[in-house]
KOLZAPA-346136 format. One record per residue: x, y, z of N, C-alpha, C, O in turn. Coordinates in steps of 0.1 Angstrom, whole numbers, plus 2048, in hexadecimal, padded with zeros to 3 digits. Layout:
XYZXYZXYZXYZ...
//
This chain:
942DDD370947DDF36294EDD235D955DCC36494BDCF350951DC334A95CDC7341959DCF337968DC2342972DC5339970DBD32C96ADB332C976DC2321974DBC314978DAE314982DA931996EDA530E971D9730C972D8F319978D8431896DD9432496FD8C330964D83333965D7A33C958D8432C94DD7B32E94DD7032494DD7331894ED6332894DD5831F942D4F32493CD5132F93FD4431C935D3B320938D3432D92FD30334945D33330949D2C33D945D35349944D2F354943D42347940D4B352931D4C35492DD5235E929D4634B91BD4834C914D3A34E915D3234590DD39359905D2D35B8FAD2C3518F3D3734E8F7D2134B8ECD203418DFD263468DAD223508DAD2F33E8CED363418CED4034C8C4D463508DAD433528DBD4C35D8DBD5A3598D8D633618DFD5D34D8E0D6B3498D3D6F3418D0D693378CCD783478BFD7C3418C0D8B33E8C9D923428B5D903388B5D9E3348B6DA73418BBDB23408B0DA234C8B0DAA3588BEDAC35E8C0DB53668C7DA335A8D4DA43608DEDAD3588E9DB035C8D9DB234C8E1DBA3448DCDC83438D1DCA33F8E4DD23468E0DE03458DEDE33378E6DDF32E8D4DEB3338D1DEF3268DEDF431F8E5DFD3238E1DEE3138ECDF230B8FADF0311904DF530C8FBDE931D908DE8324910DDD31E91DDDD32090ADD3318911DC8312913DCA303909DCA2FC91FDCC2FF922DCE2F192BDC32EB92FDBA2F392DDC32DE935DB92D8943DB92DE949DAE2DE948DC42E2956DC52E7957DBE2F5962DBA2F994CDBC2FC94CDB630994BDA730894DDA0313948DA12FD946D932FC951D8C2F3952D902E8957D832F9961D7B2F195AD742E594FD6F2E7961D742D995AD6E2CE956D5F2D195FD572D594AD5C2CF945D4F2D2943D4C2E0941D402E4945D562E9945D532F7937D502FD936D4730692DD562F891FD532FD917D4D2F1916D532E6911D422F4908D3C2EA8FAD3B2EF8F7D3E2FA8F1D362E68E3D372EA8E0D2E2F68D6D312FD8E7D242F88E5D1B3048E7D233118E2D1F31C8EFD2D3118F2D3531D8E8D403208E9D4632A8DED423178D5D4D3198C7D4831B8C2D3F3148C0D4E3248B1D4B3268AAD5031A8AED5931389FD49316897D4D30B892D5C30C88DD60317895D63302891D71302899D7B30A896D8630C8A5D7630F8ADD7E3188B4D893108B5D943168B7D883048BED922FD8B5D982F28B0D902E98B2DA42F38A9DAB2EA8B1DB72E38BCDBA2E78ABDBD2D98B1DC82D28B4DD32DC8BEDDA2DB8ABDD52E68ADDE02F08B9DDD2F98BEDE72FE8BDDD12FB8C8DCD3038D5DCE2FC8E0DCE3028D5DD02EF8E2DD02E78E5DDE2E38DCDE52DD8F1DE22E58F6DEE2DF8F6DEE2D08F8DE32CA8F5DF92CA8F5DF92BB902DF32B690DDF62BB901DEA2AC90CDE32A6913DDA2AF91EDD52AC90DDD62BA914DCC2C3915DBF2BE91EDB72C090ADBB2B690BDAE2AF90EDAF2A1906DB6299919DAA29C91DDAB28E91ED9D28891DD9328F920D9D27B922D8F27592ED8827A92ED7C27B938D8F27E944D89284941D82291946D78294938D89299933D832A692AD772A492AD6D2AB922D78299918D6D297920D6029291CD5529592AD6328A933D57286931D54277939D4C271926D58270924D5626291AD6025D914D6726491AD61250911D6A249903D6724C8FFD5B24D8FBD7224E8EDD702508E5D6C2438DBD652448EBD712388E5D6D22B8F0D652248FBD6A2228EDD592208F6D5021A8F5D5020B8EAD4E205900D51203900D521F5904D441EF90ED3F1F38FCD401E5900D331DE90AD361D3911D411D390CD2C1CB916D2D1C090FD311B3906D2A1AF913D3C1AD90CD411A190ED37196919D31194903D3518E904D2D182900D341768F6D3C176908D3316B905D3915F8F9D321588F8D261588F0D3A1538E4D3414C8E6D3613D8DED3C1368F1D301388F4D3112A8F3D241228F6D231178EDD1A1298EBD0D1238E2D0512C8E0D081388DCCFA1268D4CF112E8C6CF51308C2D0112E8BDCEC1348AFCEF1368ACCF21448A1CF71478B5CF014E8B3CF415C8C0CF61638CBCF215E8BFCFD16E8CACFF1778C5CFC1858BAD001898CDCF518D8C8CF019A8D2CF41A58DECF51A38CCCF61B18D4CF91BD8D0CEE1C88C4CED1CC8DACE61CC8D8CDC1D68DECDF1E38E6CE91E48DBCD71ED8E2CD91FA8DECE52028E5CEA20B8D2CEB1FF8CDCF62078CACF12158C3CE72178CFCF721F8CECF222D8C0CF22328B8CFA22E8BDCE823B8B0CE523F8AACF124889ECF22498B3CF924E8AFD042568ABD1124E8A6D1A2548ADD112418AAD1C23989BD1F23A893D16238897D2C23C889D2F23C886D3A23187AD3D22F890D3F22A88DD4821F898D452148A4D45217894D4320889DD401FD899D491F288ED4A1EE8A3D501EC8A1D591E18A9D551D58B5D531D68A2D551CA8A8D521BD8AAD5F1B68A1D671B58B7D611B18BBD6D1AB8BDD6B19C8C5D621988B7D721938B9D711858C1D7D17F8BDD881828CBD7A1778D3D851718D3D831628DAD7B15D8CAD8B15B8C9D8B14D8C7D7C1488CDD7813E8BED7514E8BCD6714A8B3D6713D8A9D6D13D8B7D5F1348B0D5E1278AFD4F1228B8D471268A5D4C11A8A5D3F1148A4D411048A3D4C0FF8A5D360FD8A5D360EF897D350E9895D330DD88DD350F287FD330ED875D3C0F4879D450FB868D380F285DD400F8856D3910384CD3E10885BD2E108854D27113857D2F120861D3512284ED2D12A850D3413785BD2D13F85FD2213B85FD33149869D2E152862D2A15F859D31164867D1F165861D1A17286CD1917C877D1617A868D1C189871D1B19486AD1019D85ED111A1872D061A086DCFB1A8875CF81B5882CF91B486FCF61C0876CF21CC876CE21CC870CDC1C487ECDD1D687ECCE1D7883CC91E4888CD11EC882CBC1E6886CB51F288FCA91EE88DCA41E2898CA51F68A0C991F38A9C9B1E78ACC911E08ACCA81E38B4CAA1D88AECA91CA8B4CA81C08A0CA91CA899CA81BE88DCB21BD888CB61C888ACB71B187FCC11B0871CBB1B386ECB01B0869CC41B885ACC11B9854CC81AD855CD41AC84DCC01A4848CC6198839CC6197834CC718C832CC61A2824CC71A281FCCC1B0827CCD1B9813CD11B080DCD51BD80ECE41BF80ACE91CA814CEC1B6815CFA1B7808D021B4801CFD1AB806D0D1BA7FDD171B6805D231B2808D2C1BA80AD231A5814D2D1A180ED36196806D3218E812D4319780CD4D18F817D5718A821D59192816D5C17F81FD6717A817D7017180ED6C16981AD7D172813D8716A81DD90164826D9616A81CD92157825D9A14F81DDA714B812DA7146823DB214F81DDBF14C826DC7143832DC9145820DCC138828DD412E81EDDE127812DDF12A823DE511D81CDF011780FDEB111805DF311080EDDF10C803DDA1057F9DD310E7EEDCF10A7FCDD211B7F2DCC1247F8DC312F804DC41327F0DBA1347F4DB113F7F1DA313A7E7DA01357FBD9A13C7FAD8C1397FCD83145807D8214A7F1D7C14A7F3D741557F5D651517EFD611477FDD5D1597FED4F1567FED48164800D4F16E7FCD3B1647FCD33170803D2616E804D21162807D1F17880DD1217780BD0A18480CD0F18F80ACFC18380ACF318E817CEC18F819CE4198820CEE18582DCE7184838CEF18B843CEA18C836CFB18F840D0419483BD12195830D15191843D1B19B840D2919B845D2F18D851D2E18B83CD33185840D38177846D46177842D4E17F84FD4716D854D5516A850D5715B855D4F152848D60158843D6214B84FD64141858D6C14384ED5D136857D5F12B850D5C11E849D5211C852D6511484AD64108852D650FB84CD650F085FD660FC867D680F0876D650F487AD670FF87ED610EA88CD5E0EC893D6B0EF89ED6B0F488DD770EB894D840ED893D890FB899D920FF88AD82103888D87111894D8311A89AD78118899D8C1228A2D8912D89CD8E13A895D9813B89FD86144898D881518A3D8B15C8ADD8515D8A0D961648A8D9817089FD9C17B896DA517A8A2D97187899D9919389BD8E19D8A5D8619C891D8D1A6892D831B1885D7D1B487AD831B2885D701B887AD691BD87DD631CA886D5B1CC875D671D5878D621E286ED581E7862D5A1E6873D4D1ED86AD431F386CD45202877D45207861D46209861D47218859D3C21E84ED3921A85FD35228858D2A22F84DD30239850D39240841D2B238836D30240832D2624B828D2725183AD1B24C837D11256838D03250833D0124583ECFA25783FCEC252847CEC245852CF2244841CE623A848CE622D840CEE223842CEC217838CF8228831D0121F839D0E21C83FD13225839D1120F841D1D20B839D26202830D211FA83BD33204834D3D1FC83FD441F4849D481F983CD471E7845D4E1DE840D5B1D9834D5D1D784AD641D8846D721D3852D781CC85DD771D2851D7E1C185CD841BA859D8D1AF84DD8D1AB862D941AA860D9E19F86CD9E196878D9D19B86AD9F189874D9F17F872DAA175866DAF17387CDAF16E87BDB8163881DB115788ADA915887ADB314B87FDAC13F886DB6136882DC2134891DB1131898DB9126893DB411988DDA9118896DBB10F891DB8101883DBE0FF882DC60F787ADB910786CDBF10786BDC511586CDBE11F869DD2115868DD912285BDD6129850DD912485DDD0135851DCC13D855DC714A861DC514D84CDC415384FDBF160847DB216383CDB115D84CDA916B846D9D16E845D9B17D84ED9D184839D97182837D9418F834D8519082BD8018983BD7D198838D6F19A836D6C1A883CD721B182ED611AB82CD5D1B9824D501B9820D4B1AF822D4B1C581AD3F1C781DD381D4824D3E1DC818D2C1D581BD241E181DD151DD819D111D3824D0E1E6827D001E5829CFA1F382FD001FB823CEE1F5825CE720182DCDA1FD827CD11F6839CD9202842CCE1FE83FCC2206839CC3211843CB6202841CAA20984CCA821484AC9F21D856CB0214861CAF21E868CBC21F863CC621B874CBB22687CCC7228882CCC21B889CC4214881CD9218887CDE20C897CDE20D89DCE221789DCD92028ABCDA2018B0CDC1F28BCCDA1EF8A7CE01EA8A9CE11DB8A1CEB1D5896CEE1D98A7CF21CB8A0CFB1C28A5CFA1B48B1CF91B289CCFB1AA8A1CFC19C899D0519488DD0819789FD0B18A898D13180899D0B1738A3D0616F88DD0A16C88CD01160883D0715687AD0E159886D0414987CD0913F870D0013F871CF4141864D0613D858CFE140856CF2136850CE813A85BCF412A858CE9121864CDE121863CD411B86ECE1128879CD812A882CD611E88BCCE11D880CDE113888CDD10788FCEB10489ACEB0FF888CF610688FD0310589BD0310E89ACFE1198A6D0A10A8B2D0A1128B5D181168B2D2210F8BCD1A1218C1D271268CCD2B11D8D5D221198CDD381198D8D3C1108DFD491148E7D4E10D8DCD4E1208E3D5A1258E0D5C1348D6D571398E9D6413A8E6D681488ECD5E1538F5D561508E7D6015F8ECD5816A8E2D581758D9D611768E2D4E17E8D9D4D1898E1D4A1968ECD441958DCD4E1A18E1D4A1AE8D6D4A1B98CBD4F1B68D9D441C48CFD451CF8D6D4A1DC8E2D491DE8CED4F1E58D2D521F28C8D4C1FC8BDD4A1F88CDD492088C4D432128C7D482208D2D4C2228BDD482288BED4D2368B4D4723F8B4D4924B
//
């Protein structure tokens, strides 16, 4: 029997603790000192869901949030909003729109980037607006588009980028429009020239400005 918090990394030879050494569900969060065992102390695949008691691993034990929240930005002015410093280990990035509106009828683009700058070409981006009068599809090579056709439109929803290997990313998301009742589906792909560390939302013509709402990102 192991008393609470008595196992630390000093007690475990690197790679010596495997799944076969741990009785099913016998090792819980209460038995491990915070930060006591790190990945270097465990053989590959040694710890599985079956070996962990329910709720044994918590965010407090991991040391940081599994989903990281950026700093919210108001979309009440300017032609674009950007997020820099996205960590290189991020494999999923989600853009969140909260009643985002512009003063015109141009579409909205979402662009990824490397080196702190946007990539503005090479996308296979699509967006489809569905409402009572029918379906309106659009496409773009300059970013992942979000359909917009009037200053009265406001958008709320999410667009998620997922890394599929190397610097290739696939996007998928859905939005609802206020003002004109309808739904928007957006998606596409982009292969960047380097490691992603940047995202921005921009009006497609570069002259319409944002006039309401807010945006933020999460990454994991």
